[in-house]
C-alpha positions as a printed NumPy array, in Angstrom:
array([[-22.709,   5.838,  12.923],
       [-20.594,   3.687,  10.612],
       [-17.901,   6.349,  10.275],
       [-17.673,   6.777,  14.04 ],
       [-17.471,   2.995,  14.415],
       [-14.593,   2.733,  11.937],
       [-12.671,   5.532,  13.641],
       [-13.235,   3.946,  17.04 ],
       [-11.608,   0.752,  15.744],
       [ -8.492,   2.691,  14.873],
       [ -8.229,   4.596,  18.135],
       [ -8.718,   1.46 ,  20.221],
       [ -6.214,  -0.673,  18.289],
       [ -3.404,   0.119,  20.749],
       [ -5.374,  -1.555,  23.536],
       [ -6.191,  -4.506,  21.269],
       [ -2.522,  -4.943,  20.346],
       [ -1.413,  -4.934,  23.974],
       [ -4.133,  -7.437,  24.873],
       [ -3.154,  -9.753,  22.03 ],
       [  0.53 ,  -9.677,  22.876],
       [ -0.189, -10.434,  26.535],
       [ -2.284, -13.427,  25.48 ],
       [  0.554, -14.854,  23.392],
       [  2.149, -17.426,  25.698],
       [  4.182, -20.448,  24.694],
       [  1.791, -22.95 ,  26.232],
       [ -1.107, -21.709,  24.136],
       [  0.918, -21.75 ,  20.904],
       [  2.156, -25.279,  21.576],
       [ -1.39 , -26.478,  22.172],
       [ -2.688, -24.772,  19.023],
       [  0.047, -26.249,  16.824],
       [ -1.086, -29.747,  17.773],
       [ -4.693, -29.124,  16.645],
       [ -5.682, -30.046,  13.108],
       [ -7.223, -27.075,  11.203],
       [-10.389, -29.084,  10.494],
       [-11.006, -29.512,  14.221],
       [-11.141, -25.784,  14.924],
       [-14.765, -24.667,  14.899],
       [-15.981, -21.225,  13.97 ],
       [-17.025, -19.019,  16.839],
       [-20.743, -18.984,  17.49 ],
       [-22.311, -16.263,  15.355],
       [-24.675, -15.331,  18.179],
       [-21.709, -14.026,  20.125],
       [-20.595, -11.743,  17.293],
       [-21.422,  -8.109,  16.742],
       [-23.785,  -6.816,  14.096],
       [-21.137,  -6.849,  11.371],
       [-20.409, -10.526,  11.868],
       [-16.931, -10.203,  13.366],
       [-15.903, -12.812,  15.895],
       [-15.102, -11.173,  19.242],
       [-11.591, -11.268,  20.639],
       [-12.786, -13.681,  23.314],
       [-12.941, -16.452,  20.689],
       [ -9.713, -18.397,  21.325],
       [ -8.96 , -18.992,  17.641],
       [ -9.996, -15.588,  16.293],
       [ -6.431, -14.268,  16.098],
       [ -5.461, -17.436,  14.252],
       [ -7.892, -16.69 ,  11.425],
       [-11.128, -18.328,  12.555],
       [-14.352, -16.7  ,  11.324],
       [-17.762, -16.273,  12.835],
       [-20.596, -18.339,  11.358],
       [-22.239, -15.158,  10.117],
       [-19.147, -14.043,   8.282],
       [-18.476, -17.527,   6.893],
       [-22.017, -17.528,   5.52 ],
       [-21.461, -14.16 ,   3.826],
       [-18.275, -15.493,   2.244],
       [-20.15 , -18.468,   0.819],
       [-22.63 , -16.031,  -0.71 ],
       [-19.961, -13.915,  -2.383],
       [-19.331, -11.157,   0.182],
       [-15.854, -11.06 ,   1.701],
       [-14.254,  -8.523,   4.028],
       [-10.525,  -7.815,   4.119],
       [-10.151,  -5.177,   6.796],
       [ -7.16 ,  -4.056,   8.809],
       [ -5.939,  -1.297,  11.092],
       [ -2.266,  -0.34 ,  11.269],
       [ -0.58 ,   1.675,  14.02 ],
       [  2.768,   3.427,  13.626],
       [  5.086,   4.691,  16.337],
       [  7.958,   6.168,  14.327],
       [ 10.6  ,   8.686,  15.316],
       [ 13.386,  10.691,  13.759],
       [ 16.341,  10.169,  16.101],
       [ 18.977,  12.327,  14.387],
       [ 19.318,  14.828,  11.547],
       [ 16.274,  15.901,   9.584],
       [ 14.064,  18.812,  10.62 ],
       [ 12.493,  17.573,  13.852],
       [ 13.734,  14.929,  16.302],
       [ 10.709,  13.338,  17.885],
       [  8.539,  10.212,  17.884],
       [  5.   ,  10.371,  16.545],
       [  2.02 ,   8.04 ,  16.779],
       [ -0.301,   7.612,  13.825],
       [ -2.417,   5.046,  12.098],
       [ -4.395,   3.952,   9.086],
       [ -7.665,   2.052,   8.711],
       [ -8.371,   0.085,   5.525],
       [-11.808,  -1.527,   5.053],
       [-12.167,  -3.564,   1.862],
       [-15.286,  -5.404,   0.661],
       [-15.36 ,  -7.666,  -2.393],
       [-18.717,  -8.765,  -3.801],
       [-19.201, -11.598,  -6.291],
       [-22.473, -10.474,  -7.871],
       [-23.039, -13.849,  -9.528],
       [-23.205, -15.598,  -6.135],
       [-25.904, -13.108,  -5.122],
       [-28.007, -14.119,  -8.106],
       [-26.661, -11.649, -10.654],
       [-24.956, -12.175, -14.024],
       [-21.849, -14.307, -14.221],
       [-18.438, -12.64 , -14.037],
       [-19.561,  -9.439, -12.32 ],
       [-17.697,  -8.125,  -9.275],
       [-17.822,  -5.01 ,  -7.093],
       [-14.966,  -3.813,  -4.912],
       [-15.452,  -1.129,  -2.259],
       [-12.633,   0.329,  -0.17 ],
       [-12.93 ,   2.899,   2.624],
       [ -9.879,   4.424,   4.314],
       [ -8.969,   6.889,   6.996],
       [ -5.929,   8.028,   8.917],
       [ -5.451,   9.33 ,  12.466],
       [ -2.717,  10.716,  14.662],
       [  0.479,  12.045,  13.093],
       [  2.805,  10.756,  10.409],
       [  6.541,  11.379,  10.297],
       [  6.305,  13.104,   6.908],
       [  8.017,  16.478,   7.096],
       [ 10.171,  15.621,  10.107],
       [ 12.951,  14.019,   8.068],
       [ 13.195,  16.669,   5.347],
       [ 12.944,  13.997,   2.642],
       [ 10.432,  14.281,  -0.202],
       [  9.193,  10.691,   0.246],
       [  7.311,   9.908,   3.498],
       [  8.949,   7.258,   5.744],
       [  5.55 ,   5.807,   6.752],
       [  3.34 ,   6.646,   3.806],
       [  0.224,   4.758,   4.985],
       [ -0.07 ,   7.177,   7.914],
       [ -0.713,   9.945,   5.336],
       [ -3.377,   8.132,   3.312],
       [ -5.862,   8.823,   1.937],
       [ -5.814,  12.581,   2.731],
       [ -2.863,  14.053,   4.579],
       [ -4.666,  16.759,   6.546],
       [ -7.923,  14.911,   7.31 ],
       [ -9.049,  12.17 ,   9.704],
       [-12.32 ,  11.562,   7.868],
       [-13.273,   8.234,   6.3  ],
       [-13.217,   8.36 ,   2.487],
       [-14.364,   5.85 ,  -0.11 ],
       [-11.303,   5.515,  -2.334],
       [-12.458,   2.507,  -4.331],
       [-15.856,   1.757,  -5.843],
       [-14.932,  -0.407,  -8.793],
       [-17.201,  -2.532, -10.969],
       [-15.609,  -5.352, -13.004],
       [-17.107,  -7.496, -15.759],
       [-15.079, -10.577, -16.657],
       [-15.805, -11.645, -20.228],
       [-13.605, -14.727, -19.931],
       [-10.987, -16.171, -17.611],
       [ -8.359, -14.112, -19.41 ],
       [-10.072, -10.755, -20.107],
       [-12.062,  -8.266, -18.014],
       [-13.402,  -4.718, -18.236],
       [-13.646,  -2.392, -15.238],
       [-14.868,   1.119, -14.406],
       [-15.523,   3.274, -11.367],
       [-13.59 ,   5.091,  -8.693],
       [-10.296,   3.434,  -7.847],
       [ -7.217,   4.051,  -5.766],
       [ -3.988,   3.594,  -7.682],
       [ -1.78 ,   2.242,  -4.887],
       [ -2.43 ,  -1.343,  -6.014],
       [ -0.597,  -0.722,  -9.274],
       [  3.134,  -1.329,  -9.811],
       [  2.868,  -4.724,  -8.086],
       [  6.04 ,  -6.271,  -6.678],
       [  6.345,  -9.507,  -4.715],
       [  8.811,  -8.091,  -2.172],
       [  8.236,  -4.316,  -2.185],
       [  4.58 ,  -3.346,  -2.263],
       [  2.084,  -4.158,   0.515],
       [  0.428,  -0.689,   0.63 ],
       [  2.906,   0.416,   3.309],
       [  1.371,  -1.819,   5.974],
       [  2.693,  -5.31 ,   5.189],
       [  6.215,  -4.906,   3.778],
       [  8.212,  -1.666,   3.539],
       [  6.837,   1.551,   5.062],
       [  8.714,   4.169,   3.019],
       [  6.892,   5.404,  -0.082],
       [ 10.023,   4.719,  -2.149],
       [  9.512,   0.951,  -1.723],
       [  5.701,   0.838,  -1.831],
       [  5.228,   2.222,  -5.338],
       [  7.353,   3.927,  -7.975],
       [  7.245,   7.655,  -7.078],
       [  7.967,   8.587, -10.7  ],
       [  4.215,   8.455, -11.339],
       [  3.145,  10.677,  -8.434],
       [  2.707,  13.816, -10.589],
       [  0.687,  12.197, -13.349],
       [ -1.522,   9.674, -11.508],
       [ -3.878,  10.775,  -8.731],
       [ -4.227,   8.645,  -5.616],
       [ -7.997,   8.122,  -5.959],
       [-10.068,   9.132,  -8.975],
       [-12.497,   7.894, -11.623],
       [-11.27 ,   5.636, -14.384],
       [-11.982,   2.8  , -16.756],
       [ -9.897,   0.148, -18.479],
       [ -9.352,  -3.469, -19.356],
       [ -6.978,  -6.202, -18.25 ],
       [ -5.636,  -9.413, -19.767],
       [ -4.924, -12.228, -17.316],
       [ -3.025, -15.513, -17.313],
       [ -3.683, -18.019, -14.532],
       [ -5.721, -15.27 , -12.799],
       [ -2.678, -12.997, -12.747],
       [ -2.806,  -9.618, -14.595],
       [ -0.494,  -9.543, -17.603],
       [ -1.468,  -6.338, -19.424],
       [ -3.455,  -3.465, -17.93 ],
       [ -4.751,  -0.438, -19.881],
       [ -6.338,   2.391, -17.918],
       [ -7.828,   5.827, -18.641],
       [ -8.035,   8.039, -15.545],
       [ -9.363,  11.412, -14.545],
       [ -6.308,  13.666, -14.067],
       [ -7.658,  15.294, -10.869],
       [ -7.544,  13.611,  -7.465],
       [-11.116,  13.163,  -6.194],
       [-10.527,  11.278,  -2.95 ],
       [-12.89 ,  13.615,  -1.083],
       [-15.725,  13.506,  -3.644],
       [-17.439,  11.121,  -6.024],
       [-15.569,  12.86 ,  -8.859],
       [-18.486,  12.965, -11.305],
       [-18.682,  16.771, -11.508],
       [-14.89 ,  16.966, -11.936],
       [-14.516,  14.241, -14.541],
       [-11.759,  15.216, -17.011],
       [-11.926,  18.836, -15.835],
       [ -8.103,  18.893, -15.783],
       [ -7.581,  16.424, -18.61 ],
       [ -7.033,  12.676, -18.777],
       [ -4.287,  10.196, -17.94 ],
       [ -3.474,   7.057, -19.925],
       [ -1.56 ,   4.346, -18.105],
       [ -0.334,   0.985, -19.381],
       [  1.398,  -1.847, -17.535],
       [  2.845,  -5.046, -18.975],
       [  3.82 ,  -7.543, -16.256],
       [  5.524, -10.593, -17.734],
       [  6.017, -13.731, -15.582],
       [  9.498, -15.248, -15.813],
       [ 11.016, -18.553, -14.788],
       [ 14.738, -17.862, -14.389],
       [ 16.591, -21.041, -13.381],
       [ 13.235, -22.613, -12.589],
       [ 12.31 , -19.885, -10.063],
       [  9.364, -17.473, -10.44 ],
       [  9.709, -13.76 , -11.092],
       [  8.226, -10.833, -12.996],
       [  9.322,  -8.035, -15.316],
       [  7.001,  -5.005, -15.34 ],
       [  7.084,  -2.18 , -17.887],
       [  4.862,   0.877, -17.49 ],
       [  4.103,   4.018, -19.479],
       [  2.08 ,   7.025, -18.311],
       [  0.887,  10.077, -20.246],
       [ -1.197,  12.98 , -18.994],
       [ -2.91 ,  15.799, -20.896],
       [ -3.205,  17.934, -17.758],
       [ -2.114,  21.577, -17.871],
       [  0.439,  21.811, -15.047],
       [  0.878,  25.189, -13.377],
       [  1.814,  24.245,  -9.804],
       [  3.194,  21.482,  -7.604],
       [  0.084,  20.173,  -5.895],
       [  0.475,  18.467,  -2.522],
       [  0.219,  14.672,  -2.694],
       [  0.049,  12.146,   0.176],
       [  2.817,  10.206,  -1.599],
       [  5.345,  13.067,  -1.446],
       [  6.171,  15.98 ,   0.854],
       [  6.27 ,  18.929,  -1.55 ],
       [  5.068,  22.523,  -1.199],
       [  2.179,  23.756,  -3.338],
       [  4.154,  26.346,  -5.31 ],
       [  3.624,  27.825,  -8.79 ],
       [  5.795,  26.517, -11.632],
       [  6.159,  27.362, -15.307],
       [  2.987,  26.341, -17.093],
       [  3.379,  23.119, -19.051],
       [  0.758,  21.128, -20.939],
       [  1.105,  17.372, -20.707],
       [  3.44 ,  15.074, -18.812],
       [  4.879,  11.58 , -19.191],
       [  6.69 ,   8.89 , -17.219],
       [  8.236,   5.484, -17.935],
       [  8.583,   2.863, -15.2  ],
       [ 10.272,  -0.499, -14.718],
       [  9.855,  -3.022, -11.938],
       [ 11.176,  -6.537, -11.328],
       [ 11.009,  -9.244,  -8.681],
       [ 12.917, -12.513,  -8.834],
       [ 12.846, -15.371,  -6.351],
       [ 16.228, -16.878,  -5.496],
       [ 14.739, -19.491,  -3.167],
       [ 11.294, -21.092,  -2.874],
       [ 10.34 , -23.264,   0.095],
       [  9.815, -26.827,  -1.231],
       [  7.   , -27.333,   1.288],
       [  5.17 , -24.085,   0.436],
       [  5.519, -22.387,  -2.962],
       [  4.183, -19.125,  -1.506],
       [  7.203, -18.753,   0.775],
       [ 10.681, -17.743,  -0.309],
       [ 13.026, -14.808,  -0.796],
       [ 14.586, -12.92 ,  -3.657],
       [ 15.597,  -9.64 ,  -5.294],
       [ 13.511,  -6.639,  -6.322],
       [ 14.077,  -3.342,  -8.061],
       [ 12.376,  -0.324,  -9.613],
       [ 13.495,   2.349, -12.048],
       [ 11.89 ,   5.216, -13.886],
       [ 12.282,   8.478, -15.765],
       [  9.798,  11.321, -16.032],
       [  9.162,  14.662, -17.725],
       [ 11.548,  17.111, -15.958],
       [  9.284,  20.07 , -16.789],
       [  6.446,  18.823, -14.581],
       [  7.804,  16.142, -12.245],
       [ 10.061,  17.105,  -9.296],
       [ 11.541,  13.569,  -9.403],
       [ 13.189,  13.241, -12.801],
       [ 14.647,   9.753, -12.361],
       [ 14.417,   7.007,  -9.763],
       [ 16.124,   3.739,  -8.876],
       [ 15.667,   1.232,  -6.05 ],
       [ 17.113,  -2.203,  -5.308],
       [ 16.761,  -4.662,  -2.464],
       [ 16.212,  -8.11 ,  -1.006],
       [ 13.085,  -9.413,   0.697],
       [ 10.93 , -12.409,   1.484],
       [ 10.166, -14.912,   4.215],
       [ 12.405, -15.487,   7.201],
       [ 14.853, -18.401,   7.122],
       [ 14.79 , -18.727,  10.914],
       [ 13.502, -22.146,  11.975],
       [ 10.   , -21.816,  13.391],
       [  9.576, -18.249,  12.049],
       [  8.918, -19.065,   8.384],
       [  5.826, -16.827,   8.274],
       [  7.841, -13.778,   9.305],
       [  9.015, -11.494,   6.487],
       [ 11.9  ,  -9.098,   6.059],
       [ 13.275,  -6.619,   3.579],
       [ 16.262,  -4.362,   3.028],
       [ 16.339,  -1.796,   0.253],
       [ 18.096,   1.3  ,  -1.096],
       [ 16.713,   4.03 ,  -3.344],
       [ 18.01 ,   7.004,  -5.323],
       [ 15.763,   9.906,  -6.276],
       [ 17.042,  12.366,  -8.885],
       [ 15.624,  15.896,  -8.579],
       [ 14.499,  17.714, -11.725],
       [ 16.943,  20.504, -12.522],
       [ 14.163,  22.3  , -14.387],
       [ 11.903,  22.546, -11.334],
       [ 14.654,  23.057,  -8.741],
       [ 14.553,  26.896,  -9.04 ],
       [ 10.827,  26.877,  -8.204],
       [ 11.635,  24.997,  -4.986],
       [ 14.193,  27.571,  -3.859],
       [ 12.26 ,  28.103,  -0.629],
       [ 13.393,  24.615,   0.401],
       [ 17.07 ,  25.53 ,   0.061],
       [ 19.77 ,  24.236,  -2.239],
       [ 18.524,  21.002,  -3.838],
       [ 20.53 ,  17.979,  -4.909],
       [ 19.481,  14.345,  -5.223],
       [ 17.991,  12.25 ,  -2.45 ],
       [ 18.657,   8.688,  -1.415],
       [ 17.95 ,   6.374,   1.463],
       [ 17.624,   2.865,   2.782],
       [ 15.15 ,   0.857,   4.837],
       [ 15.39 ,  -2.368,   6.839],
       [ 12.351,  -4.089,   8.339],
       [ 11.487,  -7.35 ,  10.058],
       [  7.806,  -8.262,  10.23 ],
       [  6.947, -10.779,  12.966],
       [  3.787, -12.836,  12.44 ],
       [  2.615, -12.835,  16.057],
       [ -0.606, -14.574,  15.036],
       [ -2.37 , -15.02 ,  11.717],
       [ -4.306, -11.77 ,  12.156],
       [ -1.654,  -9.812,  14.061],
       [  1.832,  -8.768,  12.964],
       [  4.393,  -6.426,  14.525],
       [  7.169,  -4.84 ,  12.463],
       [ 10.47 ,  -3.309,  13.563],
       [ 11.674,  -0.722,  11.061],
       [ 14.758,   1.471,  10.59 ],
       [ 15.629,   3.926,   7.832],
       [ 18.585,   6.099,   6.856],
       [ 17.473,   9.031,   4.697],
       [ 19.654,  11.557,   2.908],
       [ 17.287,  14.367,   1.809],
       [ 17.64 ,  16.139,  -1.516],
       [ 17.778,  19.379,   0.47 ],
       [ 21.511,  19.892,   0.989],
       [ 21.042,  22.041,   4.098],
       [ 19.488,  19.11 ,   6.027],
       [ 21.581,  16.432,   7.706],
       [ 21.062,  12.706,   7.155],
       [ 18.04 ,  11.415,   9.08 ],
       [ 17.905,   8.196,  11.105],
       [ 14.361,   6.845,  11.539],
       [ 13.352,   4.035,  13.897],
       [  9.896,   2.728,  14.589],
       [  7.376,  -0.003,  15.288],
       [  4.341,  -0.912,  13.207],
       [  1.452,  -3.145,  14.297],
       [ -1.209,  -4.468,  11.938],
       [ -4.456,  -6.153,  12.96 ],
       [ -6.546,  -7.84 ,  10.253],
       [-10.212,  -8.542,  10.945]])
């Protein structure tokens, strides 16, 4: 019943989006802006459904108001961060197929503070369930990296709901914590302007996470590690992972069947010219015995045999640097971002990678909660593996760019206009021009 309910949310989101946009009139917004936040009451819990979500008929629901039931759960340590994203993206020229496709992604995240439920102090449980529906644009452009990667997650060929995160954390102090369980790895490689899981900032996989790690790190698998924090922000993260992707299973019977992966990230806060930023350095090593290019939702590659190679490695770099911070709100601003990486050419089809761009909050008066981004990436193809990909044609290096503007229609609803120019690594495919709309509803 729960799985059918979650899928129904995704399929009905188009109707919800249309309804919300029709309800967005200037008179209502003007009236809401004059109301103090403290005067807005939570919707009556008796009018909510069994999961405690305020119905859309509550006037302030789209502006972030909660039901009394859900507010009570939050006070007792149970919080929900759910959203459904719809994509209507099309390849308008070049590429392999010129058509528009509709697809979507549901992300249902629950965080539990065990201490607030009467358990030991410093214990937390995070549970994430995901599913996709419709079609993505992956494969239509001819590029290795999907233009709307969230539409392919968590499993490219399946519409089923999968638990991709079941992670237990024990904080031993405010600056150190241990964790173990099943986890999805998309939350790694954090960047202030180019991350967002493909549903809040950029859509192309090249700007969501560094694709250098796609051969060594599985999307969802079992793992354990520890993290050092400063001001509640991760500084150093050490992680040991199962080398096999186990999105579809609990992973226990497959634990370390294909070897192990060790990943480390050092993310150093900076204060250049008095403005915040970060410098991230990552290193990945895998003991897996590689004999083929397995299909991954983060890249469009054929599952073809390659020369057997034991072990793989990758080095990554990532930076974000604010150039402006709003004096009235330190969480708003804009700045530069970039990623770079090199990987083992014997096992990774992407041997080197570079991306650069600008992103942040809009500078348009009255639209300060809107966000934008423009970025370019270069993806160097491994010359060692190129002969094994001969079925794809003559291979060179790929590159592309993306421009998006994300309009905060309401606190829970955003609509994004997106365009991309993609030059595939496959030399027999013309440059692709992608245009699309993305709508995200948080609940």
